[in-house]
C-alpha positions in Angstrom: -27.9 -18.3 -20.9 -26.1 -15.2 -21.9 -23.7 -15.5 -18.7 -22.8 -19.1 -20.0 -21.9 -17.8 -23.3 -20.1 -14.9 -21.8 -18.0 -17.7 -19.3 -17.5 -20.0 -22.3 -16.1 -17.0 -24.5 -13.9 -16.0 -21.9 -12.3 -19.4 -21.0 -11.9 -19.8 -24.8 -10.0 -16.4 -25.3 -8.0 -17.3 -22.3 -6.9 -20.9 -23.4 -6.2 -19.2 -27.0 -4.0 -16.4 -25.4 -2.1 -18.8 -23.2 -1.1 -20.7 -26.1 -0.8 -18.2 -28.8 1.3 -15.3 -27.0 4.9 -15.6 -25.7 5.5 -15.6 -22.1 7.3 -12.5 -20.5 7.6 -11.6 -17.0 9.1 -9.1 -14.5 11.3 -8.7 -11.3 9.3 -7.5 -8.5 10.4 -5.5 -5.3 14.0 -6.3 -4.6 15.3 -6.7 -1.0 18.8 -6.8 -0.1 19.9 -6.7 3.8 18.4 -3.6 4.9 18.0 -1.8 1.4 14.6 -1.7 0.1 14.6 -1.4 -3.7 11.2 -0.2 -5.4 10.7 0.5 -9.2 10.4 3.6 -10.3 7.9 2.8 -13.2 4.7 0.5 -13.3 6.6 -2.0 -15.3 9.1 -3.7 -12.7 12.7 -3.3 -13.5 16.0 -2.3 -12.2 14.7 -0.3 -9.1 16.3 2.3 -7.0 16.9 2.3 -3.0 13.9 3.9 -1.7 16.0 6.6 0.0 17.0 7.9 -3.5 13.3 8.3 -4.5 12.5 11.9 -4.4 9.1 11.3 -3.0 7.4 9.9 0.0 6.4 6.4 -1.5 4.5 4.2 1.3 4.9 0.4 0.7 3.2 -2.3 2.4 3.4 -6.3 2.0 0.4 -8.4 1.4 0.8 -10.5 4.7 0.3 -7.1 6.6 -3.2 -6.7 4.7 -4.0 -10.3 5.4 -3.1 -10.2 9.2 -5.5 -7.4 9.6 -8.3 -9.1 7.6 -8.7 -6.3 5.2 -11.2 -6.7 2.5 -9.8 -4.9 0.0 -6.5 -2.8 -0.5 -8.9 0.6 -0.2 -9.8 -1.1 3.5 -6.3 -1.2 4.3 -5.5 2.1 2.8 -8.1 4.1 4.7 -7.0 2.2 8.1 -3.3 2.5 7.8 -1.8 5.1 5.2 -1.2 8.6 5.5 -3.3 10.9 3.2 -6.1 8.5 2.6 -9.7 8.8 3.1 -12.8 6.8 2.1 -16.4 8.0 1.3 -18.8 4.9 1.3 -21.3 6.5 -1.1 -22.6 3.3 -2.1 -22.4 1.8 1.3 -20.7 -1.2 -0.1 -17.1 -2.5 1.5 -16.2 -3.3 -2.2 -17.5 0.1 -3.6 -15.9 2.8 -1.8 -14.5 6.2 -3.0 -11.0 6.4 -2.2 -9.4 9.8 -1.8 -5.6 10.5 -1.5 -4.4 14.0 -0.8 -7.8 15.1 -2.4 -7.9 12.9 -5.4 -10.1 10.2 -5.8 -10.0 6.9 -7.1 -13.9 5.6 -7.4 -16.3 3.1 -9.1 -18.5 5.4 -9.9 -19.2 6.5 -13.5 -19.0 10.3 -13.6 -16.6 10.7 -10.7 -13.8 12.9 -11.4 -10.7 10.5 -11.2 -7.4 11.5 -10.0 -5.8 8.2 -9.3 -4.2 5.4 -11.6 -4.2 2.2 -10.1 -1.7 -0.8 -11.6 -1.8 -4.6 -11.1 1.5 -6.2 -12.2 2.4 -3.3 -14.6 -1.2 -2.6 -16.2 -3.3 0.1 -15.4 -6.6 -1.2 -14.5 -8.7 2.2 -14.4 -11.5 1.2 -16.7 -11.2 2.4 -20.4 -14.9 4.4 -20.2 -14.5 6.6 -17.2 -11.2 5.5 -15.5 -13.2 4.3 -12.8 -11.5 1.6 -10.4 -13.5 -1.6 -9.4 -12.3 -2.7 -6.3 -14.0 -6.0 -6.2 -11.8 -7.1 -9.0 -8.4 -7.2 -7.6 -7.8 -10.5 -6.1 -6.7 -9.7 -2.6 -5.5 -12.8 -1.3 -3.1 -12.8 -4.3 -1.4 -9.3 -3.4 2.3 -9.8 -2.9 3.0 -6.0 -1.9 1.6 -2.6 -2.8 3.1 0.9 -3.2 1.5 4.2 -2.7 3.3 6.6 -5.0 2.4 10.3 -4.2 2.2 13.2 -6.7 2.0 13.7 -10.5 4.6 11.3 -11.5 4.5 11.1 -15.1 5.9 7.8 -15.3 2.6 6.3 -14.3 1.0 7.8 -17.2 -2.8 9.1 -17.6 -4.8 9.8 -14.5 -1.9 10.3 -12.2 -2.9 13.7 -11.0 -2.4 12.7 -7.2 -0.7 9.8 -7.1 -0.5 6.1 -8.1 -1.4 2.6 -6.6 0.9 0.1 -7.7 0.3 -3.8 -6.7 2.4 -6.7 -7.6 0.9 -10.1 -7.2 2.3 -13.5 -5.5 4.1 -16.1 -7.5 5.4 -19.5 -6.9 8.9 -18.9 -6.6 8.5 -16.6 -3.9 5.4 -17.7 -2.0 5.6 -21.7 -1.9 3.2 -23.8 0.1 -0.5 -23.4 0.8 -3.3 -22.3 3.1 -6.9 -22.5 3.6 -9.0 -19.8 5.3 -12.4 -19.5 6.6 -14.0 -17.0 8.8 -17.7 -15.9 9.7 -19.8 -13.6 11.7 -21.8 -10.3 11.6 -24.4 -9.6 8.9 -24.3 -13.4 7.9 -20.9 -12.7 6.3 -18.7 -15.8 5.3 -15.4 -15.8 3.4 -13.4 -18.8 2.2 -10.0 -18.3 0.5 -7.4 -20.9 -0.6 -3.8 -20.5 -2.1 -1.1 -22.7 -3.1 2.3 -22.0 -4.7 5.4 -24.0 -5.5 8.3 -24.6 -8.0 8.3 -28.0 -10.1 11.3 -30.1 -10.8 11.7 -28.7 -14.3 12.1 -24.9 -12.7 8.6 -23.9 -13.5 6.9 -22.0 -10.6 3.2 -21.6 -10.1 0.6 -20.0 -7.9 -3.2 -20.3 -7.7 -5.7 -18.8 -5.2 -9.5 -18.2 -5.1 -11.8 -16.2 -2.5 -15.6 -16.5 -1.9 -17.3 -13.9 -0.2 -20.7 -13.4 1.0 -23.0 -11.3 3.1 -26.3 -10.1 3.8 -25.0 -6.7 4.6 -25.5 -4.5 7.6 -28.3 -2.4 5.5 -32.0 -3.6 4.5 -31.6 -5.5 1.2 -27.9 -5.3 0.7 -26.7 -9.0 0.1 -23.5 -9.0 -1.9 -21.3 -12.1 -3.4 -17.9 -11.8 -4.3 -15.9 -14.7 -6.2 -12.5 -14.4 -7.5 -9.9 -16.6 -9.1 -6.0 -15.9 -9.7 -3.5 -18.1 -11.4 0.2 -17.7 -12.1 2.9 -19.8 -13.9 6.3 -18.7 -14.7 9.9 -19.8 -15.2 13.3 -18.3 -14.1 17.0 -18.6 -15.0 19.8 -16.4 -14.3 19.3 -13.9 -16.9 15.4 -14.5 -17.8 12.3 -14.3 -15.8 8.9 -15.2 -17.4 5.6 -14.9 -15.9 2.0 -15.2 -16.9 -1.0 -14.3 -14.7 -4.9 -14.8 -15.3 -7.6 -12.9 -13.2 -11.3 -14.0 -13.2 -14.0 -12.5 -11.1 -18.1 -13.0 -10.9 -19.4 -10.6 -8.8 -22.7 -9.6 -7.8 -22.9 -6.3 -5.5 -25.8 -4.3 -3.7 -24.8 -0.7 -2.9 -27.6 1.3 -1.7 -26.2 4.4 -1.6 -27.1 7.4 0.4 -29.9 7.6 2.7 -31.8 10.6 3.9 -30.6 11.8 7.5 -34.4 11.9 8.6 -34.9 8.3 7.9 -32.1 7.6 10.4 -33.5 9.5 13.2 -37.0 8.1 12.6 -36.6 4.7 11.7 -33.5 2.4 11.9 -29.8 3.0 11.3 -29.6 0.4 8.6 -32.7 1.9 6.6 -32.2 2.6 3.0 -33.9 5.0 0.4 -35.0 3.2 -2.7 -34.0 -0.5 -4.0 -32.8 -2.4 -6.0 -29.3 -0.9 -6.3 -27.3 -3.7 -7.9 -24.3 -4.1 -9.9 -22.7 -7.3 -11.6 -19.2 -7.2 -12.2 -17.4 -9.9 -14.6 -13.9 -9.9 -15.2 -11.3 -11.8 -17.3 -7.6 -10.5 -17.2 -4.4 -12.3 -18.7 -1.1 -10.5 -18.5 2.5 -11.7 -19.1 5.5 -9.9 -17.9 9.3 -10.9 -18.6 12.7 -9.6 -18.2 16.0 -10.7 -19.7 19.4 -9.3 -19.2 20.7 -8.4 -22.3 24.5 -7.8 -20.6 25.8 -7.1 -17.1 24.1 -3.7 -17.1 21.2 -4.2 -19.4 18.0 -5.4 -19.0 14.8 -5.6 -21.5 11.5 -6.1 -19.5 7.9 -5.6 -20.8 4.5 -7.0 -20.6 1.4 -7.4 -22.7 -2.1 -7.7 -21.4 -5.9 -8.6 -22.5 -8.6 -7.5 -20.4 -12.3 -8.3 -20.8 -14.8 -6.8 -18.0 -18.7 -6.6 -18.1 -20.8 -4.3 -15.8 -24.4 -4.8 -15.3 -26.4 -2.2 -13.1 -30.2 -1.9 -12.0 -31.1 1.0 -9.8 -34.4 1.7 -8.2 -34.9 5.5 -8.3 -37.3 8.0 -7.7 -38.7 9.3 -11.2 -37.3 12.8 -11.0 -40.0 13.9 -13.5 -43.0 12.9 -11.6 -45.6 15.5 -11.1 -46.6 15.5 -7.4 -50.1 16.9 -8.1 -50.7 13.9 -10.6 -48.7 11.2 -8.8 -50.5 7.7 -8.9 -49.2 4.7 -7.1 -50.2 2.6 -9.9 -49.6 4.5 -12.8 -49.3 1.7 -15.4 -53.0 2.7 -16.8 -52.0 6.4 -16.7 -52.4 8.5 -19.4 -49.2 10.5 -18.8 -46.8 7.8 -17.1 -43.6 9.8 -17.5 -45.2 12.3 -14.8 -47.5 10.0 -13.1 -45.1 7.1 -12.1 -43.2 7.6 -8.9 -40.5 5.7 -10.0 -38.0 4.4 -12.5 -35.7 1.3 -13.0 -32.5 2.6 -14.6 -30.5 -0.3 -16.3 -26.9 -0.2 -17.8 -24.7 -2.8 -19.6 -21.3 -2.0 -20.4 -18.6 -4.2 -21.8 -15.1 -3.2 -21.8 -12.3 -4.8 -23.9 -9.0 -3.5 -23.3 -5.2 -4.5 -24.6 -1.7 -3.3 -24.9 1.7 -3.3 -24.2 4.7 -1.9 -22.5 8.5 -2.3 -23.0 11.4 -0.8 -21.5 14.9 -1.0 -21.5 16.9 -0.5 -18.2 20.6 0.7 -18.2 22.5 0.8 -15.0 25.9 1.6 -16.3 28.2 4.5 -14.6 28.3 7.5 -16.1 31.3 9.8 -16.0 32.6 7.6 -13.4 29.3 7.9 -11.3 26.2 5.5 -10.8 23.7 6.1 -13.2 20.3 4.5 -13.9 18.7 5.1 -17.2 15.3 3.9 -18.3 13.6 4.2 -21.5 10.4 2.9 -22.9 7.3 2.9 -24.7 3.7 1.7 -24.3 0.3 1.4 -26.3 -3.1 1.0 -24.6 -6.5 0.2 -26.4 -9.7 0.2 -24.9 -13.3 -0.2 -26.1 -16.6 0.2 -24.4 -20.1 -0.5 -25.4 -22.4 1.2 -23.3 -26.3 0.8 -23.1 -28.8 2.4 -21.0 -32.6 2.6 -20.5 -35.0 3.7 -17.9 -38.3 2.0 -17.2 -41.1 3.7 -15.6 -42.3 2.0 -12.3 -44.5 2.1 -9.1 -43.0 2.9 -5.7 -43.8 0.1 -3.4 -44.4 0.4 0.4 -41.1 -0.6 1.2 -39.7 1.8 -1.3 -38.7 -0.6 -3.9 -39.4 0.2 -7.7 -41.8 -2.2 -9.5 -41.3 -2.0 -13.4 -44.6 -1.2 -15.5 -43.0 -2.0 -19.0 -43.2 1.3 -20.0 -39.7 3.1 -21.0 -38.8 6.5 -21.1 -37.2 6.7 -24.9 -35.3 10.0 -23.7 -33.2 8.2 -21.4 -31.9 5.6 -24.1 -28.3 5.5 -24.8 -26.3 3.1 -27.2 -22.6 4.3 -27.5 -19.6 2.7 -28.5 -16.4 4.5 -26.8 -12.6 3.8 -28.1 -9.6 5.1 -26.5 -6.2 4.8 -27.9 -3.0 6.0 -26.0 0.6 6.1 -27.3 3.1 6.7 -24.8 7.2 7.4 -24.6 8.9 7.8 -21.5 12.2 8.1 -19.9 13.9 8.5 -16.6 17.5 8.8 -15.5 18.8 9.2 -11.8 22.4 10.4 -11.6 24.5 10.0 -8.5 27.1 12.8 -8.0 28.3 10.6 -5.1 26.8 8.6 -2.2 25.0 12.0 -0.9 23.3 13.7 -4.1 21.0 11.9 -6.4 19.5 13.8 -9.6 16.4 12.4 -11.1 14.8 13.8 -14.5 11.9 12.1 -16.0 9.5 12.8 -18.7 6.5 11.2 -20.6 5.0 11.9 -23.9 0.9 10.7 -24.1 -1.0 10.8 -27.4 -4.5 9.9 -26.8 -7.3 9.8 -29.3 -11.0 9.2 -27.9 -13.4 8.1 -30.8 -17.3 8.2 -29.5 -19.7 6.5 -32.1 -23.7 6.9 -31.0 -25.3 3.7 -32.3 -28.9 4.4 -30.6 -30.5 3.5 -33.7 -28.3 0.8 -34.8 -26.3 3.3 -37.2 -23.5 5.5 -36.3 -24.8 9.0 -36.2 -22.7 11.8 -38.0 -20.1 14.1 -36.2 -21.7 17.6 -35.6 -25.3 16.5 -34.9 -26.2 18.2 -31.6 -28.2 15.4 -30.5 -25.6 12.9 -31.4 -22.7 11.4 -29.1 -20.6 10.9 -32.2 -17.2 12.9 -31.9 -13.4 12.4 -32.4 -11.2 13.9 -30.0 -7.4 14.0 -29.6 -5.2 14.7 -26.6 -1.1 15.3 -26.6 1.2 16.2 -23.8 4.7 16.0 -22.6 4.8 15.8 -18.9 8.3 16.6 -17.1 9.6 15.8 -13.5 12.8 16.6 -11.9 13.7 15.5 -8.4 16.8 15.6 -6.0 17.1 13.1 -3.3 20.2 14.1 -0.5 21.3 11.0 1.5 24.1 12.2 3.9 23.8 8.9 5.9 21.8 5.6 5.5 19.3 6.7 8.1 18.8 10.3 6.7 17.6 11.6 3.5 15.8 14.7 2.1 14.2 15.5 -1.0 12.4 17.7 -3.4 10.9 17.2 -6.6 8.6 19.0 -9.2 6.4 17.1 -11.5 3.5 17.2 -13.8 0.7 14.6 -14.8 -2.2 14.8 -17.1 -5.7 13.0 -17.8 -7.8 13.0 -21.0 -11.4 13.5 -20.8 -13.2 10.2 -20.9 -15.9 8.9 -23.3 -18.5 9.6 -20.6 -17.5 13.0 -19.8 -17.0 13.9 -23.9 -20.5 12.2 -24.2 -22.1 14.6 -21.7 -20.6 18.4 -22.4 -23.2 20.2 -24.3 -24.8 22.9 -21.9 -27.5 23.1 -24.2 -28.5 19.5 -24.1 -28.2 18.3 -20.6 -27.9 15.0 -19.6 -28.7 12.9 -16.1 -25.8 10.8 -14.8 -25.9 7.8 -15.2 -29.1 8.2 -17.0 -28.6 9.6 -20.4 -25.9 11.4 -22.3 -26.3 14.0 -25.0 -24.0 15.9 -27.5 -20.4 16.5 -26.7 -18.5 19.9 -27.3 -14.6 19.3 -26.9 -13.2 19.4 -23.3 -9.6 20.4 -22.4 -7.1 17.5 -20.8 -6.5 18.2 -17.0 -3.1 19.1 -16.3 -1.5 18.6 -12.7 1.6 20.4 -11.4 2.9 19.2 -7.9 5.9 20.4 -5.7 7.0 18.3 -2.9 9.5 18.2 -0.4 10.3 16.1 2.7 12.8 14.0 4.8 12.7 10.7 6.4 14.9 8.6 8.5 15.7 6.8 11.7 16.5 8.1 14.9 17.3 4.9 16.2 17.2 1.4 14.7 13.6 1.1 16.4 12.2 4.7 15.8 11.4 5.8 12.2 10.1 9.0 11.0 8.7 10.8 7.9 7.6 14.1 6.9 6.5 15.7 3.6 4.9 19.0 2.3 3.2 19.1 -1.3 1.2 21.4 -3.5 -1.0 20.0 -6.6 -2.7 22.5 -8.7 -5.0 21.2 -11.7 -5.7 23.3 -14.6 -8.7 22.7 -16.7 -10.2 20.7 -14.0 -13.5 18.7 -14.8 -16.8 19.3 -13.0 -20.2 18.0 -13.5 -22.2 21.0 -13.9 -26.1 20.7 -12.7 -28.4 22.6 -14.9 -31.8 21.9 -13.1 -32.8 20.5 -9.7 -33.3 17.0 -11.4 -29.8 16.1 -11.7 -29.7 17.0 -15.2 -26.5 18.8 -16.1 -23.0 18.3 -18.1 -19.4 18.1 -17.8 -17.4 21.3 -18.3 -13.7 22.6 -17.7 -13.9 24.8 -14.6 -10.5 26.1 -14.5 -8.0 25.6 -11.3 -8.2 23.4 -8.3 -5.5 23.2 -5.5 -4.4 20.7 -2.9 -1.9 21.8 -0.4 -0.7 19.6 2.5 1.5 17.6 4.5 1.8 13.8 5.6 3.7 13.1 8.9 4.7 9.4 10.0 6.4 8.0 13.2 6.8 4.2 13.8 8.7 2.2 16.2 9.3 -1.0 17.8 9.7 -1.5 21.8 10.2 -5.0 23.1 7.0 -6.7 21.8 5.1 -3.7 20.8 5.3 -2.2 17.3 3.5 1.0 16.4 2.7 3.5 13.4 1.1 6.9 14.0 0.3 9.4 11.1 -1.3 12.5 10.6 -2.1 14.3 7.3 -3.4 17.8 6.4 -5.2 18.4 3.3 -6.6 21.6 1.9 -8.5 21.1 -1.1 -9.7 24.4 -3.0 -11.5 25.8 -6.0 -9.3 28.2 -7.6 -11.5 29.2 -10.0 -15.1 30.8 -10.1 -18.1 29.1 -11.5 -21.8 28.9 -10.9 -24.0 25.6 -10.6 -27.6 25.3 -10.5 -28.8 24.2 -6.7 -32.1 24.9 -5.5 -31.7 23.3 -2.1 -28.6 25.1 -1.1 -30.0 28.1 1.3 -27.5 30.7 0.2 -28.4 30.2 -3.8 -29.5 33.2 -5.4 -32.5 32.2 -7.7 -31.5 28.5 -8.5 -27.7 28.9 -8.6 -24.7 29.2 -6.2 -21.5 30.9 -7.0 -18.2 28.8 -6.2 -15.5 31.2 -5.7 -11.7 30.7 -5.3 -10.7 29.4 -2.4 -14.2 27.5 -1.4 -13.4 23.8 -0.2 -13.9 21.0 -2.0 -16.5 18.6 -0.8 -15.8 15.2 0.4 -12.1 16.1 1.9 -11.7 16.3 5.7 -8.8 18.7 6.3 -7.3 16.6 9.2 -6.7 13.0 9.6 -4.8 10.7 12.2 -3.9 7.3 12.1 -2.6 4.8 14.6 -1.7 1.1 14.5 -0.4 -0.8 17.3 0.4 -4.5 17.5 1.7 -6.0 20.9 3.2 -9.8 20.6 1.5 -10.8 23.9 3.1 -14.3 23.8 5.6 -15.7 21.2 2.1 -17.2 19.0 -0.4 -14.7 20.1 -0.8 -11.0 18.5 -3.2 -8.2 19.4 -3.6 -5.5 17.0 -5.5 -2.2 17.1 -6.4 0.6 14.6 -7.5 4.1 15.7 -8.6 6.5 13.0 -10.1 9.7 13.2 -11.2 12.4 10.5 -12.2 16.1 11.1 -15.2 17.3 9.2 -16.0 17.6 5.6 -18.4 20.0 3.4 -21.2 18.1 1.9 -21.7 17.9 -1.9 -24.2 20.6 -2.9 -22.4 22.9 -0.7 -19.5 23.9 -3.1 -19.8 27.4 -2.3 -19.4 26.6 1.4 -22.0 29.6 2.0 -25.0 27.1 3.3 -24.9 26.5 7.1 -27.7 24.8 7.4 -28.2 21.2 8.7 -26.1 18.9 6.8 -24.1 21.6 4.9 -21.1 20.0 6.9 -20.6 16.1 7.6 -19.2 15.8 11.0 -15.9 14.5 11.9 -15.6 11.0 13.7 -13.0 8.6 15.6 -13.4 4.7 15.1 -11.4 1.9 17.0 -11.1 -1.4 15.5 -9.2 -4.6 17.2 -7.8 -7.6 15.6 -6.1 -10.5 17.0 -4.3 -13.8 15.8 -3.0 -17.0 17.6 -0.6 -19.6 15.9 -0.6 -23.2 17.3 3.2 -23.8 17.1 4.7 -25.9 14.5 1.2 -26.9 13.6 0.1 -24.6 10.8 -2.8 -23.6 12.0 -4.0 -20.4 13.7 -7.1 -18.7 14.6 -8.2 -15.0 14.3 -11.1 -12.7 15.3 -11.6 -8.9 14.3 -14.0 -6.4 15.6 -14.8 -3.4 14.0 -16.2 0.0 15.1 -15.4 -1.4 18.8 -17.5 1.4 20.4 -20.4 1.3 18.3 -19.9 4.8 16.9 -22.4 6.3 14.8 -20.9 8.5 12.3 -21.2 9.5 8.3 -18.1 9.2 5.8 -19.7 11.8 3.2 -23.0 13.6 2.6 -24.9 15.6 -0.1 -27.6 18.2 -0.2 -30.4 17.1 -2.2 -34.4 16.9 -2.5 -36.7 14.2 -0.9 -39.4 12.7 -2.1 -40.5 10.9 0.9 -41.9 11.9 4.2 -39.6 11.0 7.5 -41.5 7.9 7.9 -40.8 6.6 4.3 -44.2 7.3 2.6 -44.2 9.0 -0.7 -44.6 12.8 -0.3 -47.4 14.6 -1.5 -47.0 18.2 -2.5 -44.0 20.2 -3.2 -40.2 18.4 -2.7 -38.3 19.7 0.4 -34.7 20.0 1.1 -33.0 16.8 2.3 -29.8 16.0 3.8 -28.3 12.6 2.3 -25.8 10.9 4.2 -23.4 8.0 4.0 -23.7 6.3 7.4 -20.7 4.1 8.7 -21.3 0.6 9.4 -22.1 -0.4 13.2 -20.1 -2.4 15.6 -19.3 -5.9 14.0 -17.2 -9.0 14.7 -15.8 -12.1 12.9 -13.9 -14.9 13.8 -11.8 -17.4 11.4 -9.6 -20.3 11.2 -6.2 -20.9 8.7 -4.3 -23.8 7.9 -0.8 -23.1 6.3 0.9 -26.4 4.8 4.0 -27.2 2.4 5.9 -24.1 2.9 9.5 -23.5 1.7 11.8 -25.7 3.3 
């Protein structure tokens, strides 16, 4: 009943918004002959030729992602883009941790976020914890995507290591329709449909839908994804109006890390405990617009409304269980908080966001030379109502958790978090001549975070140590400067310096008191102030073509964060708090070659990422074998876990026949430190996660002049057993899965990679542009 009410309310709000708000839209990526032009801000406007942008921007079209049958943009980036690796912490293809140059965009609350993600000019990092829900992005509606490196201030909050900017399809540029069906391993079924066009009155439209269902390759891991996207717009010689709507209703099972000894003693598809369920619902309305005020002046802007809800149900071991008193049937126990072996942790968050961005674009010459100046302002408002509870339960023979109806009151949370951000930004690119192009940029952000503790139905006062109620304000001006040198059309050099920042989120501010530690995501406590994270990036590089069929790029960078935020464990049970830990640093380089020889197209890329702590701090960790007492000391120069230092990627595509294409992706990653080994001094089993190499194959055959095509894909061709991440922790189970009787032991927890799998499908395209 609640779901039906939610859907009805969502539809009503969408209809009301469509009727009540003026429609505004903007130009997308512009291509003219061989010149690739990209927008230098999230909001599309007058763009720059990519060779004049002082950064190693990577771009991709939606068609390339579709041809490789990528499930999410994260899936595509991990296979094809320099500097990107994925930790499959949840072991669900729609819930990965995506790392770019050592910075993360994750769907998990409490993960330090360092990448901003935009859809049609709107930042879609969720307002509560800056998390990114990859399953809410309408994959088959993506027209193009750019990966912008560095701490570019024009992309606002959370752009510490980079930004991902996507533009969706519209009927004016994607006319015609398509229906696609595929099926294969793990009982996976996927159905997609899309259609776009332009009406006689000039109105263009585009609609798409996606249905995904699978049982998953691990035990008890089914998932269901339902997405819909709609667009309607209108264009004239001077005006472009565009309204989009995204809807999603998804049910994901992500069973997370598993004990390595389980994989040895049982099967590769084994899990620790269950259930681990996340339900995501979304209604997202966004209208963009642009209007040429004169031959050299354009106004562009957008307004958006976003309503999302997440429910989670996690069956976990009760960290407070007393092994001596453990009772498999604890419902009649005299002390269930210590006798019950399991806990059902539930959370419910509803997030409502709205805001606008407006900018003026001027491309008038200045002092007789080309000049592009953009200035604008924006406002983003996000409100989150977050509830959490923990029900004690029994551990079943299959390591499921059965609730007893007894709740742990100490784990209850009821929090409203409101964030408001005002921004002013400007950027100017001045061309001294056809060779030298100087860019100056800056952005001022004012963010206010207001937490209200409503656990008892009332707002608790500010200053109460046990209360989450608090108000915080953060202000900063972030500058940037860059120089691009283009001696020829096939050669450019660049160098830049930029700064970005991230305000602490409601969840971090709600768990920042070392005297009252919390268990994430189980509970939160009082919130002393945290400082905002500031990143500073130097980057330089070269790009160009050695011949019409051979291109290259190379870049070196150094990003240093100050006042970086880390979750500090204060006990072995996972309780802790967020704190500023000082400096962290990422140093590295990205190198790429791409070419085309006859019917064979290819890309090869190598990335080096050295991510280190640059300040000292202590962590509670009883399982790290280098611990003194129950603490480890993290020192300057210690490597940040989860980031492989070396990675190599290759994509090859051969046109065997005019209608038949065969492709392969080869990815290789070096080893990485496991979480729990932040000091890098534990040299026991699991202290490092080994490197791995994976080969994927795909093929597509088009039946000439019919619109029909068939395709197939094989992942992990050689059935490699590998891990994408790991953690040192404690186990409550024997290797055979039975509950342990006695003291807890050290355990190595890993994210196993998916085994070999194959899918086949058919696609029919019709009614394309004549």
